[in-house]
N, C-alpha and C positions, 0 to 999 in steps of 0.2 A: 504493500500500500504506500509506504513512503516514497518508493521509486516512482510509482504512478503519479503521486502528487507532485514530485519534483519535475517529472516530464511534463505534466500539465502546466506548471508555472513557467517552465522554460519555453513551451510552445506558445504560451500567451505573450511572453516577453519577445519572442522572435517575431510574432505577427505584429505586435505593437511597434517594434523597431522598424520593420520593413514598411509598414503602412504609414508611420510617421515620416520616414524619409521620403516616401512616395508622395505624400500629401503636399509637401512643399512645392513640387513642380507643377501639378495641375492647378493649385491655388494661384500660381503665378501665370501659367500659360493661358488659362481661361480669360483672365482679365487682359493679358497682353495681346491676345489675338483680337479682342474687341478694340483695344487701343490702336492696333495696327490698321484695322478697318476704318476707324475714325480718321487717322492720319492720312491714309490714302484717299478717302472720300473728300477730305478738306483740300488735299492737293489738287484733285480733279476739279473741284468746284472753284477754287480760288486761283489756282496756278502758281501759288507761292512755293518757292523751292524749299523753304524751311520745313514744310510738312513732308516733302519727299526725302530730304536729308534725314529727318527723324525716323521716317518709316524704314529706311534702309539701315539706319543705326540700330534700331530695336529689332529688325528682322533677324539679324544674325544671332542676337541674344535669345530671341524666341525659338529659333531652330534648335539651339543647344538645350534649352530648358525643356522643350517639347520632347526631344529625343531621350533625355534622361528620365522624363516622366513615363514614357512608353516602356523603357527598359525596366525601370523599377516596378511598374505595374504588372508586367508579365511575370516577374518573379513571384509576386504575391499569389497569383492564381495557382501556382504549383503547391502552395502550402495547404490549399483546401484538400488536395489529394493525399499529401504526406502527413501533415499534423492534425488535420481536421476531417478525416475520412467519414466519421460517423455523421458529422454535420452535413457533409456533402451528400451522403446517402439519404438522409432524412429530408433535407430541405431542397435537394437538387431539383425535384419536379416543379418547384416554384421559382427559385432564384436562377436556375439554369437557363430557362427561356429569357428571362429579363437580361441576363448577361449576354446572351446571344443577340438580343435586340440591340444591345449597345455596340456589338461588333458589326452587325449588319447595317446599322444606320450611321452612328458616329464615326466608327473606325474607318469604314469604307469612304465616308464623306471626307474625312481628314486626309486619308491616304490618296484619294483621287485628286484632290486639289492642292495638296501641300507642295508637290513638285512645281506646279505652275506658279504658286505663290512665291516660292523661294528662288526659282531660276527663270521664270517666264516673262519678266517685265520687258525684256528686250526682244522677246520672241512672239508675243501675242499682243493684241490690242489692249489699250488702257482699260476699257470697259470690261473685257474678258478677264484681265488680271484682277481688277477690283472685285469681280464676281467670285473669283477663286478665293480671294482674301475673305470675302463675306462667308463663303462656304466653310472655310477652315474655322472661322469664328463661330459659326453656327454649329459645326461639328463638336467643338469643345463644350458648347452648352448642352448639346444632345447627349454627349457622353456623361456629363454631370447629371443630367436628368435621369438616366437609367441607373447609374451607380447609386445615386441618392434614393431612388425608388427602392432598390434592393435593401440598402441600409435602413431606410425608414420602415420597410416591412418587417425587418428583424426587430425594430423598436416597437412597432405597433402592428402586429400581424393580424390581418383580416382577409376574408375571402378564400380561406382554405378549408379543407376537410382532412381528417386524419384517416389514412388507409389502415388496412389490417396489420401491416407490418410496422406501423408507427410513422410512416412517411407523411409529409405535408403535401397534399395534392391540391391542385387548383379547384376552386369551387365552380359555381355557375358563371361567374363573371371575372375576367381579368382586370376589369376597371377597379374593382374593389381591392385587388392586390396592388396594382400600380399606384393608384391614388388612395393609399391608406391614410389614416387620420393625421399622421405627423408629416407626411411627404410634402404638401404644399408649403408648410412653414419652414421645413428644413431646406427645401430647394431655394426659396427666396433668401433665407438667411445665409446659406453657404455660398451662393453665387455672388451676392453682394459683398460677402467677405473676400471672395477672390478679386472682385473689382477694386476693393479698397487695398488689398495686398499689393496689387500692381500699381495703384495710384501712389502709394507711399514709397515704393521702390523708385518709380519714375520721379517723384518729388525729391527723393534723397539724391538721385543722380543729378537732377537739375540744380539742387542746392549746392552740391559739391562743386560743380563747375561755376556757379555764381560766386561762390566764395573765392574762386581763383580769378574770375573775370566777370564783373557784373554786366558788362556790355555784350556778352556772348548771346546772340539771338536765339540759338537752339536751346541753351540752358533756360533762358527766359520763357520760351514757349513751353518747354517741358514742365517747368515749375508752375507756371500759371495754370496749365491744364490739370495738373495733379492736385493743386490746391482747390480748384473748382470742384473736383471729385470729392475731396476730403470734406469740403464745406457742405456739399449737397447730399452726398450719399451716406455720410456717417449718421446724421439724425435719422434718416430712413432706416438704416441698419439697426440703430438702437430701438426704434419702434418695432421693427420686424423681430428683433430678439425678444422683446417683451411679449409679443403675441406668441412666439414660439414657446416661451416659458409658460404661458397660460395653458397652451396645448399640452405641454409636458406635465403640468400639474394634474390635468384631467386624466391622462392615460398612463403616466409613470410617476405617481406621487412620491414614491420612495426616492427617486432621483432628485426631485425638488427638495425634499426634506434634507438630503445630504448636502445639496448645494447651499441651502440656507443654514445648515448646522443646527437644525431643530431636532434634538434628541428627544425632547419632551413636547407633548401637545400643549397648545395655548388656547384655552377655551374663550378667552376674552381679548383676543388680539395678539398677534405674534410680533416680536421685535425684529428689526432688520439688523443682523449681526454684520458689521462692516469688517472687523478683523477679530482674530482670536486664534487659539490653538485647540482644535478639536481633540477631545480625549474620549475615545470610544469605550474604554474600560470604566471610566467614571461617569459616562453618559452626560457629558457637559462640554461646553466650549470655554476653556480657561482664558482669563484676561480679555473677555469679550468687550468690544466697543460697540454699543448698540444704539439704535434709534427706536424708541418705544413704538410699537404697533405699526411701524412702517412696512414690515413684510406683509401684514394683512392688507394694508392699503394698496400695495403694489399688486399682490396676487389675487385679492378679492375685491379691490376697489372700495373697501370698507375697513376703517381702522379697528373696528371692534369685531370683525369677522373671526370666528374660530379657525385655527389651522391645526391639523393633526401632525403629530411628530413621529419619529422612528419608534417610539414606544408602542405604536399600533401595528408595527411590522414585525413578523417573526425574525428572530435573530439570524437564521440561516438565509434570509432573503434581503438582508441589508447590504447596500453597496459600501465600498470602502469610503468612509466619510471624509477623512483627511485629504485624500487626493482630489476628490470631487470638489470639496469645499474650496481649496486653494486654486485649482485650475479654473473654476468659475470666476473667482475674484481677479485672477490675472487677465482673463478674457474681458471682463467688464471694465477693469481698470484701464486696460489698453484702449478699449472702445471710447471711454471718456477722454483719454489723452488725445486720441485722434480727433475727437470733437473739438477739444481745446485748440489744437493746431489749426483745424479748419476755420474756427472763429477768429483766431489770431491772424490768419492769412486774409480773411475778409476785412479786418480792421486795417491791416497794412495796405491792402488794395484800395480801400476807400480813401486812405490818406495819400495814395500815390507813391507808396514806398515798398511795394511788393518785392522789387528787385534791389532794394537798397536797405535791407534790414538783416544785417549779418546774424543777429541772434535768432531771428526767425529761420534763417537758412541752417544754422547750426542745429536748431530744434528739429527741423525737417530731416536733416541728415541723421540725427540720433533716432528718429522714428522710422527710418527706412526699413529695418527688420520687424517692425511692430506687427505688421499684418501676418507674417509667418508665425510669430509667437502667439498671436491671438487665435489663428485657426488651429494651431496645435493644442492650445489650452481648451478651445471649444470642443475639439475632437476627444480629448481626454475626458472632459465633462460628460459628453454624450455616451462614450463607449464604456468607461469605467462606471458611470452612473447607472447603467442597466444591469450590472453584475448583481447576482451570480448567474444571470441568464445570457445565453447567446441569441436566443429568440425569446423575447421578453415574455415571461410568465408561463412558457410552455416547454422550453428546452434549456436545461442548465448547461453552462460552459463545461463543467466536469463530465457531463454525459455526451459531449459532442466531439471530444478529442480522440485521436487514433491511439491504439494500444502500443505505444512506443516506449522504449527504454530511455531513461534520462541521458545517458552518455551520447546516444545518437542525436537527440535534439540539441544537446549542448554543442556537439561538434558542428552541426549545420549553423547554429546561431553564431558561433565564433567565426565561421567562414563568411557568413553574411556581414558581420561587423567589419572584418578586415577588407573584404572586397568593396563594400559600400563606401567606406571612408576613403579608400584608395581611388576608386574609379570616379565616384561622384564628387569627392573632394577636389580632384583635379578639374572636373567640369565647373564646379562653383568658383574655383580660383580663376579659371579662364574667363568666366562671365564677369567677375569683378574687375579683371584687367580690361575687358572691353568697356565696361562702364566707366572706368577711370579715365579713359581716353575721350576727350571732348569731341563731339561731332563738329565738323566745319563745313562752311559753304562750299559746295561742289566737290567735297571729298569723295563722294560715292558716284562719281561719273556724271553729275548733272551737267547738261549741255549749257553752252554759253547763254543761249536765249532764255534758259530757265532761271537764271540768277536774278534777272531784273525784277520780277514781282516781289522779291523780299524787301525791296526798297519802299514798297507801299505798306508794309506791315507796321510802320511806326517804330522801327528798331534802329539802334545806332551801334552796329558792330564796328570793329576795327577793320582795316584793309585786309583783303583776302587774296591769296595767291590763286591765279587762274589755272585750273587743271589742264587747260588746253594750250597754255603758252606760258611764257616767263613773265609777262607783264602783270601788273597788279590791277585787279578789277575794282572800281569804286563800288562801295556797298551802301553809300548814303547819298541821296540826291541833294543838291545844294539847298541849303536852308531848312532841311528836314531834321528834326530832333525828336528824341523820345520825350513825350510829355512827362512832367513830374508826377 
């Protein structure tokens, strides 16, 4: 029995490690694909070369991130057969077709148009190339749609019947399976998180180059677009997160109890615990900093509404409170930090100092990885919070694992750690090197005639070397200056 328990723990750690590594790349590529579509669309509409330069600058970064996401995702699928064979056997009739739909729609869509997007700008017409970029962006969304539908069904399973051998079989309607109760909320919350992740990376890169040269037109454009996203999407994301939390309270109350740190029930209004140290043995949160009745106000919209605690949940069905409690606070804290940066950027924009605020740029640079940290914290909250179940309420994690020995799982886990950090570490370092290099006018083969429109963008860059010759091209029309 101890060996089986050790093997189960190692299998869970292995899947957590690989899926956490994988999650970083789709969270970035989903938003970046849409950002590339926006850049190319703006270039086609306005003719301004700054959008084309930024498109080609971020296209190379997208290609690397997309490739690493695909490779890391393929590896995870094998673990269903090696470490989680019982889960695959029991849940395969439901999740197998959903995963197949993801391959038949999203993967084929991305694979069919990715080559045109990466290498076809000089070979096909502008409109066809833009259509390919849109299809790749759509493909990343469709992929997220099916994967999140699978995950949401595991969180809130509906539309299934149990077969004689204990398999989960599709019921009368696939709609009930696909659009299970938590799926719409999780889809909106996760996709917006991906957009914000990309926005803060783009904002950090723009801020980095603005700190070096405030007149860099590409850095200005990147930073401005990213800060608009931060200011507009972050409040919407906070609202979507609140709605998702209410849905979770309805369908997975134990998870919310762990998130809130409510070991005990509160019949006359529950406090909002801002910080503290959960102590599951003593059934309390030590050194708690609380706002009286605020949790009832948020979750029930009534400060005096009663809220049940973990004392109403059997001990063997409680999730690990400490991990869920802190992961949730990291996610929420980063969300409000994003909101603060977005509001700060609006203030600087209103004062005409968006590109002349070094402390704002330093803050944006510091917040560059915040989206990755937030999505990882959110994933931990979601997945650890549903324990001890792999399919919530009906299949325990301990009953879903393959009958493996601990040394075998430990060996594969060690191999994953070494290979992932070596291969993907090199990829991340290369991406950072690409980001550290500032895009320049005409650097990516923009024709001489395409440089002119940048003069009408209200930008005052320095002189630029013409890629078609040795002379210096003027980048500022006489008398034109960046408004304060």
